N, C-alpha and C positions, 0 to 999 in steps of 0.2 A: 861803704861804696866799693863795688867790685873793681879791683885793680887789674885791668887786662895787661898792663905793662910787665907783670911778673911772668907772663907766659913766654917761655923761652922758645917754644916750638908751636906751630899750629896743630900738631898732633895731640889729641886728648886721650884717645884710647888706641893703642898700637897693636896691630896684628903681627902674626909671624907665620912660619910654615905650617903650624897646626891650628891656628886660630885666626878668624877674621871678624872684624866689627864693621857692620854695614847698616845703612838705612836708619839714621838717628831720628828720634822724635823726642822733644824735650818740653818739660813743663816746669815753670818756676813758681815757687810759693814759699812764703815765710823764710826767705834767704837761702833756700835749697833748690838746686837744679835736679829734677828727677829725669834721668836719661833712660829711654827705652830704645832698643836697637835689635838688629839681627845678630845673634852670635852663631858663627859657623865653626864647627869643630871637626877636624879630620882625625879619626881614630887610628891607632897603630896598624889596623888591617887595611887602611885606606878608605874605609867607608865614611861618608860625610853626613852630618846631621846638623840641621838648622834649629835654632831656638829663639823664641821671644825672650829677651833678657832685659835686665834693668840694673842700674847702679845710681848712686847719689853722690853729689858733691856740693860744697858751699863756695868753693873758690876756683873751680875748673882745673885744679891741679891735683888735689887729693880726692880719690874716689873710694867709695865703699866697695867691698868685694862684689864682683858680678854675681847676680842671682838669676837663675833660670825660672821662667814663668810658665813653661810649656813642656810637654813630655818628649822623650827621645823616641821619635817615630817618623820614619821617612815617608810614611803615607800621609802625614800631615805637615811636618816642618813648619809650625807656626813661626812667623817672621814678619819683616817689613812693617813695623808700626808706622802708621801715617801721622796721627797726632792724638792729643788728649783734649777733650772738651769737658766742661762742667755744665750739668743740666739735671734738673729734678733732684737736686741735693746729692748728686753723686758724680764721679768721674767716669767718663766713657773713653775707652782706648780702642781704636780700630787697627786691624792688622790683616794678614793674609795667611792662607796655607800655601806652601810651595812644594807640592807633592812630587817626590822623586823616588818612589818606591821601586822602580824598575831600573835604577842606575842612571837615570837621566841627568844631564848637566843643568838643564833648565826645568822649572816647574811644569808639570804636565797639565792636561786638560781638566784634571780634577781640582785644580787650584781655585779657591774661592776667597771671599773676604768676610771678616768676622768682627764682632764687638765683645769686649769685656767691660765690666763695671767694677767700681771700687768706691769705698767711702773714705779711704785713707792713703791712696796711691801706693799701697804696699801689698795689700791682700786683694786678689782679683777673682771674679767669678769665672766659671767655665765659659769658654767662648760660645757665642751664638751666631749663627749665620745671618749676614745682612742680606735680606731678600730685596735687593735693589731693582729687581724686575718684577716685583709683585709675587703673588702666590703661584708661580709656575714651578714645575718639577725641577729639582736641583740639577738633574742631568741635562736640562735644557738651558741652563743659565749661561753656559760657555765659560771658558777660562777667564778669570778675572783676578787681578792682583793690585797691590799698591793703593789701598783706599785712603781717602782724606775727607774729613768732615768740616763743614763751615756753615754758620747760621747767618742768614741775610738780615737786612734791616727790619723786615716785617716779622721775623721770628721763625721763618721756614728753614729747615735744615736741608743741606745738600750733601750728597756723597759722590765724590769723584773717584773713579777707579780706572785702571788700565785695561781697556778693551776697545778695539777699533779706534785707535788713537786714545783719547780719554773720553769715557762715557760718564754720564751724571744722572742722578735721580734726586727727587725731593721727598721730604717727609715732615709731618708736623711734630713727630714725637720720637724719631730715631727707631721706630718699629715698623710702621706702615709706609711703604715706599711706592713712588710713581716714577717710572723710567721716563726721562725727558729727551735723551739723544746723546750725541757725541760730537767731538771736534778734533781736528788734527792736533796732535800733541805727543810729547814723549812720556816717559814713565815717572814715577815718584813725584806726583803733583803735590804742591804746597800752595795755599792761597791765604792771603790776608786782606783785610779792608784797609785802604790807605786813603783817607779823605773821601773823595767822591768816586773813587774807582777801587776795583779789586785787582790785586797783583797776583799772578800765578807764576810760580817757578816750576820747571819741569826738567827732565833729563833727556836730551837728545843723545846722539851717539857718544859725544863727550861734552863735558861742561854742563852748566846750568843755564837754560834758556828762560826767557820771560815773555809772558803775555799779559794783556790787561783787558778788563771788561767793566761795564757799568751794571750788569744784571746777572752775572755768573753763567750766562748762557751763550752770549755772542762774544767771541774772543779775538783780539788782534795782537799779532806778534810785534814786539818792540825792536827786534833786531839785536838785542843785547845778549851776550854770552859770557857768563862768569866762569873764569878759569883760574883766577887768583894767581898764585905763584907756581902753577903746575909745571911750567917749562923748566923750573929749577929744582923741582921736588922729585927725587928718584922714587919716593914712596907713592907718588900720585901720577907718574908719567903715563901709566897704562890707561887710567880713566879717572876723572873727577866727576862725581855724580851724586844723586840723591840728596839734593839741597833741601833743608828745612829751615825756614825763617821764624824766629821767635822775636816778636816785636816788643821790646822792653824799653822803648825810648821814653815812655812816660813813667817808668818805674824808677823812683828816686835812687834805689840802690844800684841800678845798672846804667840807665840813660842811653842805651844803645839798642839797635836791632842786631840780634845775633844770628849768624848763619852757620848751621851745622851741616855736614856733608860727609861722604867717605871717599877716600882715594885708594887706588890700587896701583901697584907698580913694583919694579920698573916695566915688567911685561904688560901687554894688553890684558884687560880684565877677562877676555875670553880664554886666555891661557892660564891665569891664576885666579879664577872666579871664587874659589873656596879658600884661598890663603891671602895673607898679607894686607888685607884691607884695614885701613885706619880711619877712625873718625876724627875730623878736623874742625877748626873754628875760623870764622872771620867776623867782622862787625861793621856796622854802618850807622851814619846819622840820617841818611836820606833814602835808603833802600836802593841806591844807584851806585854809589862809590863805596867800595869795600876795602877795609884794612885788615891786616893779619900779622901775627908775630913775625918779625924779620923783614917786613916789607921795606 
């Protein structure tokens, strides 16, 4: 049984002036947590590179060395893994490119969303573009980031992504997509099925907001905003964001829903976007009330 009481701090992966850990996506299998995240590195000359990266842990305390899954290329900057799903006897990981080849702070109009596959959670294929708007020219797709995949009760896949609020498309096979529309929402969407409803967590200007739906199309804001211990955490006072919920309440080894996120501080994230971000943890029995180390 995982003992969360051994966690002395909510910080799992700690950033500094040269390194940031952002946008966690986590998969649990056979006692191991497979972490995927954005690794941001500031090189000695001040140039910044983003990577899709991974590490593993069995106890949320001791992690394997961080391993990069993408190239050093500011024209791509693969990053922001949304989640991992299992389908057709392989794992699928969605992510973004966050193109900053001209020295931009934010990803430019070339940013798109992608899929990688694996049979072992360690070795991944080359990313393939997710054509969420069908077979239109890539240049007409528009800037899109922060993908997330979820399958509904009838077996249809949905891909949510940041564009005009959050946009969403559906697919029978994760390859052929039909664009459905969009709704008002922040970034870094995460969605899980909870009984008769879907719960969606997203990132407004600060904190983690929540919406609910019965059909993955029509959404209603619950008014909840998760900020955990941010007011007391220097490392997260700038922004707490990018929440990802892994519902392991029915998993005998865990028995909790785990919330992973990243915090930046003490300055606002717009000041220290590429430095000091840390990945943190909280947990819940009901997806409404959240505990964390030191609460």
